[in-house]
C-alpha positions as CSV (number, residue, x, y, z in Angstrom):
1,M,-11.3,-6.3,-6.4
2,K,-10.7,-2.9,-7.9
3,G,-8.3,-0.2,-6.8
4,S,-7.1,3.2,-7.7
5,C,-4.8,6.1,-6.9
6,L,-5.9,9.2,-5.0
7,C,-6.7,11.3,-8.1
8,G,-8.5,8.2,-9.7
9,Q,-6.6,8.4,-13.0
10,I,-4.9,5.1,-12.4
11,Q,-7.2,2.1,-11.9
12,Y,-6.5,-1.6,-11.6
13,E,-8.1,-4.9,-10.9
14,V,-6.9,-7.8,-8.8
15,Q,-8.4,-11.3,-9.0
16,A,-6.8,-12.6,-5.8
17,L,-4.0,-11.8,-3.3
18,A,-1.2,-14.3,-3.2
19,S,-0.2,-13.8,0.5
20,A,-1.5,-12.7,3.8
21,I,-1.8,-9.0,4.3
22,Q,1.0,-7.6,6.4
23,H,2.2,-4.3,7.9
24,C,5.8,-3.3,7.1
25,S,7.5,-0.9,9.5
26,C,10.9,-0.7,7.6
27,R,12.4,2.7,7.2
28,S,12.0,2.7,3.5
29,C,8.3,1.9,3.6
30,R,7.7,4.5,6.3
31,K,9.5,7.2,4.2
32,A,7.9,6.1,0.8
33,H,4.4,6.2,2.3
34,A,4.8,9.0,4.8
35,A,3.2,6.7,7.4
36,A,4.1,4.7,10.5
37,F,3.9,1.5,8.3
38,N,2.8,0.3,5.0
39,T,0.1,-2.4,4.5
40,A,0.8,-4.8,1.6
41,A,0.2,-8.2,0.1
42,A,1.8,-10.2,-2.7
43,V,0.0,-10.5,-6.0
44,K,0.7,-12.8,-9.0
45,P,1.1,-10.9,-12.3
46,E,-1.6,-13.1,-13.9
47,H,-4.1,-11.9,-11.2
48,F,-3.5,-8.2,-11.8
49,K,-4.3,-5.8,-14.7
50,W,-4.3,-2.1,-15.2
51,L,-7.7,-0.7,-16.2
52,S,-6.6,2.8,-16.9
53,G,-3.8,5.3,-16.4
54,E,-0.9,2.9,-16.7
55,H,0.9,5.6,-18.8
56,L,0.9,7.8,-15.7
57,L,3.0,5.4,-13.6
58,K,6.4,6.6,-12.4
59,S,8.9,4.5,-10.6
60,F,11.8,4.9,-8.1
61,E,14.4,2.3,-7.4
62,S,14.6,2.6,-3.6
63,S,17.3,0.0,-3.2
64,P,19.0,-2.2,-5.8
65,G,16.4,-4.2,-7.6
66,K,13.4,-2.8,-5.7
67,H,11.2,-0.6,-7.8
68,R,8.3,1.4,-6.2
69,Y,5.5,2.4,-8.7
70,F,3.4,5.5,-8.0
71,C,1.0,7.8,-9.8
72,G,2.9,10.6,-11.5
73,N,0.0,13.0,-11.0
74,C,-1.0,12.5,-7.3
75,G,1.9,10.5,-6.0
76,T,0.0,7.5,-4.6
77,H,2.2,4.4,-4.2
78,L,0.5,1.5,-5.8
79,L,2.9,-1.4,-6.0
80,K,6.5,-2.6,-5.7
81,K,8.3,-5.0,-8.0
82,T,11.5,-6.6,-6.9
83,D,13.9,-8.1,-9.5
84,G,13.8,-11.9,-9.5
85,R,10.5,-12.3,-7.6
86,E,7.5,-14.1,-9.2
87,T,5.1,-11.8,-7.4
88,F,4.9,-8.1,-6.8
89,T,3.7,-6.2,-3.7
90,L,0.4,-4.4,-3.8
91,R,-0.3,-1.5,-1.5
92,V,-3.5,-2.8,0.0
93,A,-4.7,0.7,1.1
94,T,-5.2,1.5,-2.6
95,L,-7.9,-1.1,-2.9
96,D,-11.4,0.4,-3.4
97,D,-13.0,-3.0,-2.4
98,D,-12.7,-5.0,0.7
99,P,-10.1,-7.7,0.3
100,G,-12.0,-10.0,2.7
101,Q,-9.1,-10.4,5.1
102,V,-7.3,-8.5,7.8
103,P,-3.5,-8.1,8.3
104,A,-2.0,-11.2,9.7
105,L,1.5,-10.1,10.6
106,Q,3.9,-7.2,10.9
107,I,7.5,-7.2,9.5
108,W,10.4,-5.1,10.3
109,A,9.0,-4.4,13.8
110,S,12.6,-3.5,14.8
111,H,12.1,-0.3,12.7
112,A,8.7,0.5,14.2
113,V,8.3,4.1,15.4
114,P,7.9,4.5,19.2
115,W,5.2,7.2,18.9
116,L,2.6,5.1,17.1
117,G,-0.6,4.8,19.2
118,H,-3.6,2.8,18.1
119,G,-6.4,0.6,19.4
120,P,-8.8,1.3,22.3
121,A,-6.4,3.7,24.0
122,V,-6.8,6.2,21.2
123,V,-10.2,8.1,21.0
124,A,-11.9,7.4,17.6
125,Y,-14.5,9.6,15.8
126,E,-16.6,8.5,12.8
127,E,-15.4,11.6,11.0
128,W,-14.0,14.9,12.3
129,E,-13.6,15.4,16.1
130,P,-16.2,17.6,17.7
131,G,-15.6,21.3,17.2
132,H,-13.4,20.8,14.0
133,E,-13.7,23.7,11.6
């Protein structure tokens, strides 16, 4: 599977995910991704390689030992490395290919935002809503 940042300057390849895909609603993920939750999966370092743009990576230590890596050009968060862990956390939404699985769980539900609406109760359009200019 290949993935990239928004501007396309950083590209990577993943051979396999090492965990189920999960949504994380913790406050730090919500702030880092400017979203109601982050979708992620573990990856073993030997199953991951940078294809281009690694020199553009910037990092931020959001809590002791937790380093979030993002594109220094467009700001896309790509992965997180935590000191002492054998795997790192891939931001699944940066994949350009289908990982072949869907999220299996949500963590930090106690931090979930009360305003998040999704599912059949929310009207969905294939692209823009009618009348959008």
